[in-house]
C-alpha positions, -999 to +999 in steps of 0.1 A: +043+043-319+036+045-353+069+053-376+053+054-410+070+079-436+049+099-459+034+076-479+025+052-450+005+085-434-016+094-466-025+060-479-055+054-459-065+094-469-095+092-490-089+103-523-110+132-533-126+127-572-140+162-583-171+145-605-201+161-607-215+140-576-185+153-554-194+187-563-231+185-555-220+171-518-193+198-515-227+224-514-234+203-480-217+233-466-252+253-475-270+231-448-252+246-419-255+281-435-295+276-432-302+285-395-282+319-401-298+325-442-316+358-428-282+373-420-268+352-454-294+371-473-288+406-458-249+397-464-260+393-502-277+427-504-247+445-490-223+425-513-248+439-541-246+474-529-206+477-525-205+462-562-227+489-571-211+516-553-179+504-567-191+504-602-204+537-596-174+558-598-157+551-631-193+568-641-187+597-614-148+600-626-158+606-662-188+628-657-160+649-629-134+647-664-161+660-687-167+687-662-137+701-661-135+700-702-171+718-699-189+688-719-215+684-694-248+700-705-285+698-688-300+701-657-277+672-643-244+692-651-226+694-618-196+717-608-166+696-603-169+704-567-202+691-567-194+660-583-166+657-562-184+655-528-210+632-547-179+611-553-167+609-515-205+607-505-202+573-526-170+561-510-183+568-475-216+545-484-185+518-503-172+518-465-201+511-447-213+484-474-180+467-473-181+467-433-213+450-433-204+422-461-176+413-442-190+416-406-221+397-417-205+372-438-180+365-409-206+362-384-229+339-406-193+318-419-178+317-382-215+305-369-218+277-396-185+266-390-190+264-354-217+239-363-197+218-385-173+214-358-196+200-334-214+176-357-182+164-371-167+159-331-197+143-321-200+117-349-162+117-346-164+103-311-194+081-318-176+061-344-172+021-336-137+008-323-133-004-357-134+033-372-103+043-348-080+006-352-078+018-392-067+056-390-043+075-368-054+102-344-036+129-362-051+121-399-084+127-378-070+157-360-064+169-394-101+167-408-113+185-378-089+212-377-072+220-410-098+208-434-126+229-414-105+259-413-094+256-451-134+254-455-139+282-427-117+303-451-139+295-480-174+306-460-159+339-445-141+353-474-135+330-507-176+326-512-182+366-509-153+375-533-165+353-558-200+366-556-187+405-554-162+396-585-191+377-605-213+407-595-182+432-605-179+411-641-213+411-650-221+451-642-187+459-657-194+440-692-224+452-695-216+493-689-185+488-710-205+473-736-228+501-737-201+523-738-183+509-770-195+478-783-162+474-804-138+482-774-159+453-754-158+425-784-116+437-784-115+434-748-133+401-742-117+383-774-092+370-746-113+351-726-112+322-750-079+319-741-078+320-708-104+296-702-083+267-721-053+278-703-080+278-670-082+240-676-051+229-682-038+251-649-065+237-631-059+205-629-024+202-619-034+230-593-061+209-581-037+178-576-008+199-562-031+213-538-046+180-526-010+164-524+001+195-501-030+189-477-021+150-469+012+163-465+002+188-441-018+158-423+010+139-421+033+167-405+006+173-378+003+134-373+042+130-365+038+156-339+006+143-325+020+110-324+056+116-309+042+142-283+017+111-272+046+089-270+073+115-255+083+090-226+093+060-254+110+090-273+132+099-243+138+062-231+150+055-263+172+087-268+154+091-302+151+132-302+170+133-330+151+106-350+115+125-346+134+153-354+149+144-386+114+125-397+092+159-390+121+181-410+120+157-437+078+158-440+077+195-441+109+196-468+084+177-485+055+196-474+074+227-488+084+215-521+049+205-530+036+241-516+064+255-537+055+238-567+021+246-562+030+281-558+051+278-592+017+268-607-003+293-592+021+318-605+023+307-639-014+311-639-021+341-623+008+359-643-005+346-679-036+358-665-023+394-657-005+395-691-036+385-710-061+407-694-038+439-692-023+433-722-062+435-739-064+470-721-034+482-735-051+472-772-082+487-756-068+522-747-046+521-783-080+517-802-099+538-778-069+567-784-079+566-823-118+568-816-110+599-796-087+616-821-115+610-846-140+629-825-158+591-818-154+591-783-148+618-754-122+618-731-140+609-704-159+581-721-121+566-732-111+571-690-145+555-679-140+524-702-105+518-692-115+519-652-144+500-660-120+474-683-096+476-651-121+463-629-131+437-652-096+427-658-081+430-620-119+407-611-112+383-636-074+378-628-080+375-590-107+344-599-076+324-605-065+326-569-099+323-558-102+292-579-069+277-565-087+285-529-122+267-543-102+232-553-087+233-519-122+238-501-137+215-524-110+188-511-117+196-477-151+194-476-150+161-496-129+148-466-157+162-441-180+147-459-163+114-461-161+114-422-201+124-419-212+096-442-196+070-418-218+046-398-217+060-357-232+037-326-262+039-316-255+063-289-272+097-278-256+129-276-270+141-248-271+120-212-301+103-210-318+085-176-311+041-175-344+022-187-329-007-185-314-016-148-285-043-147-283-067-124-249-083-129-259-117-145-236-123-180-233-152-201-217-157-234-229-184-254-206-202-279-193-170-289-166-168-321-150-133-329-128-122-355-110-085-359-129-070-391-094-059-402-081-092-402-107-115-405-086-145-415-073-149-378-096-163-356-093-149-318-123-167-301-136-199-311-168-213-293-163-193-259-194-205-233-190-185-198-217-184-175-208-153-145-243-151-117-248-113-103-219-103-073-194-131-086-160-126-092-143-148-124-110-143-137-097-147-172-062-161-174-044-175-202-010-170-224-007-139-249-029-140-271-055-162-258-079-137-265-084-124-231-088-085-235-112-091-267-135-107-240-135-077-224-139-055-258-169-077-269-185-072-230-184-035-235-195-038-273-167-027-289-172-051-315-200-074-319-191-112-321-190-133-355-211-161-338-229-169-306-245-146-283-235-124-251-269-121-225-273-095-198-296-113-172-309-131-203-313-102-227-293-103-258-264-071-256-279-062-288-313-056-273-301-031-245-290+007-256-257+005-260-251+036-238-269+021-210-254-010-210-215+010-213-228+033-183-236+003-159-198-011-164-167+002-156-130-008-170-101-006-153-070-014-176-036-021-174-022+012-193-044+038-174-050+071-196-057+103-173-072+139-190-049+164-187-066+181-162-073+176-121-072+149-104-112+155-094-118+163-126-105+127-136-121+108-107-152+127-115-155+114-154-164+084-135-200+100-128-199+138-142-212+164-117-208+145-087-202+167-056-174+168-040-182+148-013-185+118-034-157+122-051-137+121-018-154+091-004-145+073-036-110+082-034-108+071-003-121+036-010-094+035-035-067+042-014-058+078-032-071+103-007-038+105+017-016+109-013-039+132-032-042+155+000-001+154+004-001+175-027-001+210-023-031+219-044-047+186-030-079+173-055-071+203-077-037+193-087-031+188-125-018+157-135-006+164-166-007+147-200-022+115-196-015+116-163+025+117-168+031+138-133+017+106-114+031+071-105+018+038-122+002+032-088-015+065-084-028+067-118-040+030-110-058+042-078-073+077-096-089+048-122-103+025-089-114+057-079-134+066-107-147+031-115-161+035-076-179+067-080-194+053-114-206+028-088-214-001-121-233-033-117-203-050-137-169-045-128-137-050-162-102-054-149-078-058-173-041-067-156-052-038-133-019-043-111+008-063-136+031-034-138+028-024-102+059-028-076+047-049-047+043-016-025+021-001-050+006-038-059-008-038-021-021-006-023-040-011-056-051-046-046-065-035-016-087-009-036-098-029-059-109-056-034-131-027-019-143-019-058-153-057-067-171-058-029-208-073-040-203-065-078-201-087-107-162-087-116-147-101-145-108-099-138-083-106-167-051-114-147-013-117-153+000-122-115-021-155-108-014-146-073-039-119-071-070-144-080-066-171-059-098-161-040-120-159-074-154-177-078-142-194-109-112-193-132-114-196-169-084-202-187-082-198-223-056-208-251-055-202-288-092-188-282-110-215-265-112-225-228-088-248-218-099-255-185-121-236-159-128-240-120-117-225-087-079-222-081-076-253-058-094-272-086-074-260-112-037-261-095-046-299-089-051-309-126-019-329-136-004-315-168-031-286-170-024-255-183-032-234-152-010-252-128+018-249-154+015-211-158+011-207-117+048-231-117+063-207-144+055-179-117+068-192-091+099-201-109+100-168-119+098-153-085 
């Protein structure tokens, strides 16, 4: 289990550069809004109506005040009661418009974000193995949860508030300019100062927001790693260490969040002081105009209310701007995931067009892992496997045995040489079809947290219960499954923690039997079991290997004595090959030496 500190958890995170290109890429969110553009446009109309009714209120308030002073003349001079009823009607419309605005934007936002989550998840699980080898699970989980949640908040709330604020600002400035150009210019004199301060603070807020997001992702990574490796945590009695590690991460998160809050607080406080300070000057100036008879009390009230709307909107932009910075960062990270190359795998199940017979050939294969290309794992490997044969791969640790399995499953492509299936180069067979006709039973079995039936059925989704039970019987798993009170509906727990090693192994074998693969890959499937469990599992494996091509990586040489051919690897080379009897008779042979060591250990 990884035990990296904060800098280890975030050093591989994509760094967000807020260039024009990054901003344009961030607009990819609108691609997800496109299917709902009708509802989105309707929401924009309701934003305009909501802003219009809001801005009508100060005008009606002015008329109400002027009517009380007897200043209204002409055919539209309503009584105070009539104007008050009109104001109530406008408030009612405002309530309806606001509800529709929030409802429509929420509906569009949630639907668009759901589409984004689906696409990001689909692309994430179709990434090549090298992508996962270089990233931590917690980091990827944060991208699909925390970052998309940040985008969701922006689409459903922030974007609508920005649009409403812009409309309020435009209408408000136009109206106060109409009422009194001089007072408007006095009011707007603070804007250049606000812009300069905003530019200074925005850089600081943006940097702190990014660091806060990175730290949040790191704390999530710690939780995920700890829970995934909970057996190791408890075995080493390191609960205190994990608590300390998580507490340290959260403390750093709080510090960064507080720093971010302080910067935002200074910015918002300055905005409020500047805007409402300007309102005080405007009111003072307007009071002088009113005393001079150049402005009515209703006009001054209307101007002050409109100015308060404009000022409040400008002050609100500070917080919206901070949220927008977070969203741009989150969008860029999600965008980085979507730009990664994926494997050529269909998102939907497709019928087989290339049926494998089970012949496998490796011709002069060489390989190094992309993350450490200087270390050659396999060197000039050539192996021939005929359909139905059982081939065993043995050798000391680090010889490249498990790497062979990864290459056969095309988790990686060889750096040199060819891998052929039935004489066809592996690259010429659709990847999904190739893997669909192969089954892997590894040493470390991963079961999903659902029921036993769901885990077996993973080998053939949608299989009837009868087929699942038949597979379990062949895997020597039916008896222990039915001994549980809930039988096949027994929940196995996270990673199958409720089951023993032998039970998990037999469920994995049942899953492989149900899949009915043309080629079977066994990666030290019995090496960690006790003698009783090994006997049951080995019997199940014999049922599984019958009449199908099997490539077995073996730790216990006693389990492969009957293999058609045994390949002995050392330092990435094929050191020896032959049957058990042929290899055991080689003087000073590596296989003979390994066999002697195991007998000595026993």
